[in-house]
Structures are given as structure tokens and as C-alpha cells.
C-alpha positions in Angstrom: -10.9 -16.6 108.8 -13.9 -17.7 106.9 -13.8 -19.5 103.6 -14.9 -16.4 101.8 -12.0 -14.4 103.1 -9.5 -17.2 102.1 -10.9 -17.2 98.6 -10.5 -13.4 98.2 -6.9 -13.6 99.5 -6.0 -16.3 97.0 -7.5 -14.3 94.2 -5.4 -11.2 95.2 -2.2 -13.3 95.3 -3.0 -14.7 91.8 -3.5 -11.2 90.5 -0.2 -10.1 91.9 1.6 -13.0 90.4 0.0 -12.4 87.0 1.0 -8.7 87.2 4.6 -9.7 87.9 4.6 -12.1 85.0 3.3 -9.4 82.7 6.0 -7.0 83.8 8.7 -9.6 83.1 7.2 -10.3 79.7 7.1 -6.6 79.0 10.7 -6.2 80.0 11.9 -9.2 77.9 9.8 -7.9 74.9 11.2 -4.4 75.1 14.9 -5.5 75.2 14.8 -7.3 71.8 12.9 -4.4 70.3 15.9 -2.1 71.1 18.2 -4.7 69.7 16.1 -5.0 66.5 16.2 -1.2 66.1 20.0 -1.3 66.4 20.2 -4.2 64.1 17.9 -2.5 61.6 19.9 0.8 61.7 23.2 -1.0 61.3 22.4 -2.8 58.0 21.3 0.5 56.6 24.8 1.8 57.2 26.4 -1.4 55.9 24.2 -1.3 52.8 25.2 2.2 52.0 28.8 1.4 52.6 28.6 -1.7 50.4 26.8 0.2 47.7 29.5 2.9 47.8 32.2 0.2 47.6 30.4 -1.5 44.6 30.1 1.8 42.8 33.6 2.8 43.5 35.2 -0.1 41.5 32.9 0.6 38.6 33.9 4.3 38.5 37.6 3.4 38.9 37.1 0.7 36.1 35.5 3.3 33.8 38.3 5.7 34.5 41.0 3.1 33.9 39.5 1.7 30.6 41.1 2.9 27.4 38.9 4.7 24.8 37.3 2.3 22.3 39.2 2.3 19.0 42.3 4.0 17.8 40.9 7.5 17.5 42.1 10.5 19.4 39.9 12.2 22.1 39.2 15.0 19.7 37.6 12.5 17.2 35.8 10.5 19.9 34.4 13.7 21.6 33.0 15.0 18.3 29.2 15.0 18.4 27.4 14.0 15.2 24.4 16.0 14.1 21.2 14.7 15.5 19.7 14.3 12.1 22.7 12.5 10.7 22.0 9.0 9.4 24.4 6.4 8.1 23.9 5.5 4.4 22.9 1.9 3.9 24.0 1.4 0.3 27.5 0.1 1.2 28.1 -3.5 2.2 30.5 -3.8 5.2 34.0 -4.9 4.3 34.9 -8.2 5.9 38.6 -8.4 4.8 38.1 -9.7 1.3 38.2 -7.7 -1.9 40.1 -4.6 -3.1 40.5 -2.2 -0.2 41.1 0.7 -2.6 37.7 0.2 -4.2 36.0 -0.1 -0.8 37.6 3.2 0.3 36.5 4.9 -2.9 32.9 3.7 -2.4 32.9 4.8 1.3 34.3 8.2 0.5 31.8 8.8 -2.4 28.7 7.9 -0.4 29.9 9.9 2.7 30.9 13.0 0.6 27.4 13.0 -1.0 26.0 13.2 2.5 28.3 16.2 3.4 30.6 14.3 5.8 33.7 16.0 7.1 37.0 14.3 7.8 36.1 13.7 11.5 32.7 12.2 10.5 34.6 9.8 8.1 36.6 8.6 11.1 33.6 8.2 13.3 31.5 6.3 10.7 34.1 4.1 9.2 34.0 1.4 11.9 30.3 0.9 11.1 31.2 -0.4 7.6 33.7 -3.0 8.9 32.9 -6.6 9.8 34.8 -9.7 11.0 38.6 -9.5 10.6 38.6 -5.9 9.4 36.8 -4.7 12.5 39.1 -6.8 14.7 42.1 -5.1 12.9 40.7 -1.6 13.6 40.2 -2.3 17.3 43.7 -3.6 17.6 45.3 -0.4 16.4 47.1 1.7 19.1 44.7 3.9 21.1 44.8 7.6 20.2 46.9 7.0 17.1 44.4 8.2 14.5 43.4 11.8 14.2 42.7 12.1 10.4 41.0 9.8 8.0 43.8 9.7 5.5 46.0 8.1 8.2 43.4 5.4 8.7 42.8 4.9 5.0 46.5 4.4 4.4 46.9 1.8 7.2 43.7 0.1 6.0 44.9 -0.1 2.3 48.3 -1.4 3.3 47.0 -4.0 5.7 44.4 -5.5 3.3 46.4 -5.1 0.1 46.9 -8.8 -0.1 43.2 -9.4 0.2 42.5 -7.7 -3.2 40.7 -10.3 -5.4 40.5 -9.3 -9.0 38.1 -11.3 -11.2 40.5 -11.1 -14.2 43.9 -9.8 -15.1 45.2 -8.4 -18.5 46.1 -11.9 -19.7 42.4 -12.8 -19.6 41.6 -10.2 -22.2 43.4 -12.2 -24.8 40.9 -15.0 -24.3 37.9 -12.8 -25.2 36.9 -13.4 -28.8 34.0 -12.1 -31.0 31.5 -14.9 -31.7 30.6 -16.0 -35.3 27.2 -14.4 -35.0 28.0 -11.8 -32.3 27.5 -8.1 -33.3 30.4 -5.7 -32.9 28.4 -3.8 -30.3 27.8 -6.8 -28.1 31.5 -7.9 -28.4 32.8 -4.5 -27.3 30.3 -4.3 -24.5 31.4 -7.7 -23.2 35.1 -6.8 -23.6 34.7 -3.5 -21.9 33.0 -5.0 -18.8 36.1 -7.1 -18.2 38.6 -4.4 -19.1 37.3 -1.8 -16.6 37.6 -4.3 -13.7 41.4 -4.7 -14.3 43.4 -2.1 -12.4 46.2 -0.1 -14.1 45.4 -1.6 -17.5 47.8 -0.1 -20.1 45.9 1.4 -23.1 48.2 -0.3 -25.6 47.6 -3.7 -24.0 43.9 -2.9 -24.0 43.8 -2.0 -27.7 46.0 -5.0 -28.8 43.6 -7.4 -27.0 40.4 -5.9 -28.4 41.8 -5.9 -31.9 43.0 -9.5 -31.6 39.5 -10.6 -30.5 37.8 -9.4 -33.6 36.5 -12.2 -35.9 37.8 -12.3 -39.5 35.8 -10.0 -41.7 35.6 -6.6 -43.3 35.9 -4.7 -40.1 39.0 -6.6 -39.0 40.5 -5.8 -42.4 39.5 -2.1 -42.0 41.3 -1.9 -38.7 44.4 -3.7 -40.1 44.6 -1.0 -42.9 43.7 2.0 -40.7 46.0 1.0 -37.9 44.4 3.2 -35.1 47.1 4.4 -32.7 44.8 5.1 -29.7 41.7 3.6 -28.2 39.8 6.7 -29.1 40.6 6.2 -32.8 39.6 2.5 -32.6 36.3 3.4 -30.9 35.5 5.9 -33.7 36.1 3.2 -36.3 34.0 0.7 -34.3 31.2 3.2 -33.9 30.9 3.6 -37.7 30.8 -0.2 -38.1 28.2 -0.6 -35.4 26.0 2.0 -37.1 26.3 0.0 -40.4 25.4 -3.2 -38.6 22.4 -1.7 -36.9 21.2 -0.2 -40.2 21.4 -3.6 -41.9 19.6 -5.3 -39.0 16.8 -2.7 -39.2 16.4 -3.4 -42.9 16.3 -7.1 -42.3 13.6 -6.6 -39.7 11.6 -4.4 -42.1 11.8 -7.1 -44.8 10.9 -9.8 -42.4 7.8 -7.8 -41.2 6.9 -7.2 -44.8 7.1 -10.9 -45.6 5.0 -11.7 -42.6 2.3 -9.2 -43.7 2.4 -10.4 -47.3 2.1 -14.0 -46.1 -0.8 -13.0 -43.9 -2.6 -11.3 -46.7 -2.0 -14.2 -49.0 -3.4 -16.6 -46.4 -6.5 -14.4 -46.2 -7.0 -14.4 -50.0 -6.6 -18.2 -50.2 -9.2 -19.0 -47.7 -11.0 -22.3 -48.0 -14.8 -22.2 -48.7 -17.1 -24.5 -46.8 -20.3 -26.1 -48.1 -23.6 -24.4 -47.1 -25.8 -27.5 -47.2 -25.7 -30.6 -45.1 -26.8 -32.9 -48.0 -26.7 -32.5 -51.8 -28.9 -33.8 -54.6 -27.6 -36.6 -56.7 -27.7 -35.5 -60.4 -27.7 -37.8 -63.4 -25.4 -35.5 -65.2 -22.0 -34.2 -64.4 -22.0 -30.9 -62.6 -19.6 -29.4 -65.2 -22.1 -30.2 -68.0 -25.0 -28.8 -66.0 -23.1 -25.6 -65.4 -22.3 -25.2 -69.1 -25.9 -25.8 -70.1 -27.5 -23.4 -67.6 -24.8 -20.8 -68.5 -25.7 -21.1 -72.2 -29.5 -20.9 -71.4 -28.7 -17.8 -69.3 -30.4 -19.3 -66.3 -27.4 -18.1 -64.4 -24.7 -15.6 -65.1 -20.9 -16.2 -64.6 -19.5 -14.7 -61.5 -18.0 -11.2 -61.8 -15.0 -12.0 -59.7 -13.1 -15.2 -60.4 -10.0 -16.8 -59.0 -10.8 -16.5 -55.3 -9.8 -20.1 -54.7 -6.1 -19.8 -55.4 -3.4 -17.2 -55.7 -2.6 -16.4 -59.4 1.1 -17.2 -58.8 0.3 -20.8 -57.8 -2.4 -21.6 -60.4 -2.7 -25.3 -61.5 -3.1 -25.1 -65.3 -4.3 -28.7 -65.5 -7.6 -27.8 -63.7 -10.4 -25.7 -65.0 -13.7 -24.5 -63.5 -16.5 -24.0 -66.1 -18.4 -21.8 -63.6 -15.6 -19.4 -62.7 -14.1 -19.9 -66.2 -10.6 -19.9 -64.6 -7.8 -22.4 -64.1 -6.9 -23.6 -60.6 -9.6 -26.1 -59.7 -12.2 -28.5 -61.3 -15.9 -27.7 -61.6 -16.8 -30.8 -59.7 -14.6 -29.6 -56.8 -16.0 -26.1 -56.9 -17.9 -25.5 -53.7 -19.6 -22.3 -55.1 -20.9 -24.2 -58.2 -22.0 -27.1 -56.0 -24.0 -24.8 -53.7 -25.5 -22.9 -56.7 -26.7 -26.1 -58.3 -28.2 -27.4 -55.0 -30.1 -24.1 -54.5 -31.4 -24.3 -58.1 -32.4 -28.0 -57.6 -34.4 -27.2 -54.5 -36.1 -24.4 -56.4 -37.2 -26.9 -59.1 -35.1 -25.6 -61.9 -33.0 -28.7 -62.4 -35.6 -31.5 -62.3 -34.5 -32.9 -65.6 -31.0 -33.6 -64.1 -32.5 -35.5 -61.1 -33.4 -39.2 -61.0 -34.7 -40.7 -64.2 -35.3 -37.5 -66.1 -33.4 -37.1 -69.4 
């Protein structure tokens, strides 16, 4: 056997060994593939089972849970209209305050919106907060079918939480002020009185009469002795009309005085000099004015007394130019300006400097 034949034989043996190895690799590779397929299919089944087991407790839990709140199934299954919206004008009740007042407000805003009894039940929890909401949730399930049942329980439970700002004893402390009008007093008194529940009319009237300040109206009430609040209000209305009429007259007089004062101020305006500098005369201005008036160089003014109101004229002062009392000639701005104008025109040279 030649070397070439030996080399070919070795090559054939290597090829056979390689093919055997490849077959073994293929077999070992195919086995896990089957196992993987089985492993992959099994988790799918387990996953579905687990998912079924997870869903089942939730379903059972939902079936075993009690309905939320104390309302019957009929109330809870009632479907509100799609366009229905809750009014937002009512502040939720948190357990403090008068429960009766809260119920009145709740009913009033819901009735305006056309709510039925069932709608009242469904909407009421939305207006509770804190302890009041906890109280509602603690009521026996299925125990409330009508709103009047819920309202009664609500009012009884929170009756002790009613907080009144004042009671009828406080009314006796309200007194009419020294300068307070009857209208303001009655308004202030009424605001407190309407906040007191079950206030007896006689207690009301006694307190409001006792609070009147001493005066004509108090004496009128003492004589008239009104038996009802309506009679008292009629007397008070007449007195209020009188007070308002007097106040209107005072306002008119005050306005008239202001206008009169304003017009007087306009009449008694203060004149200001027209020139920056004035000529020094060798004669008093009063004498110059008299002489030029006598020589008819100037004429006396047609309207005099513009300096001062006639009611406040100072008789000790006299103006030769205006020929009126109230101010001196030397202090007269009009006369001073007139003389300066005549001096600058050359009409008063003899009164200037060394002229005689």
C-alpha cells in the first residue's frame, strides 16, 4: 500500500468519525428540544390555572362583600340620570352644627333640582365628611329605604352637636346705642333673634322693648302697649319713617350750607397785584385817589364791596376809591393798580419824586 492510499484511508476514517459525532450532536440537541416544548406547554397550562385561581378569590370576594352604606338594594340599584349633577352650594356636614338646619338646606337645594326621595338617599353621602360620613357607613346594611328614615337617625345622632350662636337670654343684652337709629337697632336685634330656635314671641317682644334707649319712642311704646310683634313693628315703622325724614332734612340743610359757604368763598376772593413793582409817591394814595376823582380823571367803580361780604364789613376801614367800608385805600389792590397804570402813562408826575 502506497503512501497515497494510506492518506485516503485516513481521510475516509476521519470523515466517518465526524459524521458519527454529528449524529450524536443531532440526537442530543433534539432531545432537549422536545423537553423544552413540553416545558413550554406546561407553564401555559399552569399560568391559566393560576390566573383562574387568582380571579376566583376576587370574584368570591366581590360576591361576599356587603353593599356600601346602609341603603337597600332598591336604592343602590337606582340609576341616576346621565345629566344629573350634584349642586355645589352646600358645604359638607362634618358633625358640627345644627343637623336640622343642614337637612333643611340639603332638602331645599335638592328639591330645586327636582330630586326624588331615592335621589336624596343616593346623594346625601356626598354632603357628609369626617365623623358624619363614618357614622353613615357604620349603619346596618340594607336598613335605609326612604330618606325620612335616614333624616330621623341623622338628626337624633347629631342633636348634641347643634351649636347655637346665642340663646334667648342673650337678647336681653342687646341695647340701642345713644346715636343708633331705630332701624339699625331693629336690624341688629332681628339678626340675632332669627338664629335662636323656638324663640317665643312674647320673649322676643319683651327683649326688643327692653333694649330701646330712653326717649319719645320708648314712651310711645309704654303708652300704646302693643300686644303682638306685628303691632310693635307697625309702631316702629312709623318712628323709622320720622327718623329718616329728619335725617333727610338735615342732609338738605347741610348741603345748602356747603353750597352757601362755597358761594361766599367765591365772592370773597383775594385780589392779587398786577405789577411786579410800584412807583413811590410823595403823597398818600388815599389823597391822590380823592384828587383824581374830584378832577374827574377817573370815575368811581360801578360795583363796590367785592373785597368782603356785607355781613362781615369792618366799619373802622374805608376805601376812598370804592367809597365803601371794609378795607383801607392804601390796602386796596384795585386802587393801587389803577394809580400805577396812571403813573406809567404820565398822569401822576406831580405825585412822583420832588414834584409838588
